[in-house]
N, C-alpha and C positions, 0 to 999 in steps of 0.2 A: 582558493574557492570562496565563494560568497557565503553569507549566512543563509542557512536553509533549515526550515522546521519540518520535521518528518513525523507523520502519524503511522505507527506500526500496529496493524491489526492481525493478531494470530492467537488462536485458542491454546496453543501449547506453550507453557512457561519456558521450556528449554529453547524453543524457537525465538520467543520474544527476547529472552536473555542474550542469545547469540547476536541477534540483530542489534539490540541495544548496545552491546559491547563494541561491535563494529562501528556503529554510528558515533559512539563516544570517542573512539580512537580517531575517527575522521573529524571530530570536533563540531558536530552538528547537534542542534536541539531536537528533542523527540518527545513524543507522548506514546504510551503503550495502552492498548485496549485489547480485550479478550474475544470480541465477536463483532460481527458486522453492524449490529444495532448500536453498540458503543462507538464504533467508527463514525457512523452517520451522526450520532448525537455530538461527538467531539467536533466534527466538521461544522455542525450547525453553530457551535459555541465559539469556535476559534478558527484562525486561518492557518493552513498548512501549505507548504510548497509542493509536497509530494505525499501520497498515501501508499504505503506498502501493505497490500491487502491479500491475506491468505484466502484461498478459494474455499476450503472445507472448514467451516466453523459452525458451532451450535447457535441457536437463537435466530441469527440471520447470517447466511453464508456470504462469501465475498461477491458472488454474482448478484444476489439480491441487494446487498448493500450498495454495490456500484450502480445498479439500476435506480435505486432510491436517490443516490447522490445526483446522478445525471438528470433524473426526471423531476425531482422535487426540491432541490436546494436552490437558493437564490443565485442569480447570474454570476456573482463574484466568486462563488464556491463550486458551482456545478461543473466547471471545466478544470478543476484541480487534477493534475496528472495522477492517475491511479495505476499502480504497477501490481499485477497479479504475482503472488508468490505461491509456489506449489511444488510438490514432489512429482507431479504429473510430467509426462514427457513433454519437453518444450515444443516438439512438433505438433502437439495438440493445442498450442496457443494459436488458434486458427481465427478465421473470420468470426466464429461464434463469440469468442471473447472480445474481439474488437467491436462487434455489433453491440454487445452489452455496454461497452464504454471503457474497457481497460485500454491504457495507452501502450503497455509493454508487459513483459513477463520476466521474472527471475525464477530459476529453478533451484530447489533445495538439493544439496547443501549450497549455501551462499558463498560466493567468492567476493573478496574485498574489491577486486578489480571490476567485477560486474556492477557492484553497488556504486562504486565511484563513477563508472560510465553512465549509469542510470541517473545519478544525482547531477552530474554535469549536463546530461541531455535535457532533463526536465526541471531541475532546480534552478 
């Protein structure tokens, strides 16, 4: 696998820790943030190959953050692949999420296989 830098946005420390540990095992670089506003700010400041974005977060949720990224970041960053991460039923990853700008969906609990597939597909 190539070098990939991943932004992980999730408000729950346990979820961030689990994703961080999986990403470390896979050997990728990562940055952790706690809400959508921090994700937008991090993407403004740095380049990421993939954003793993929780849907339900305080301050700015994943939907709001994705809209902000798609509509207001510069051309080199606004097309960064954003993967929704949520405990919601994956069948609810519908046109609504695609219209907002999410590229794909990972349901909680995370599987290493699904993360590898996502990283290979978008990284």
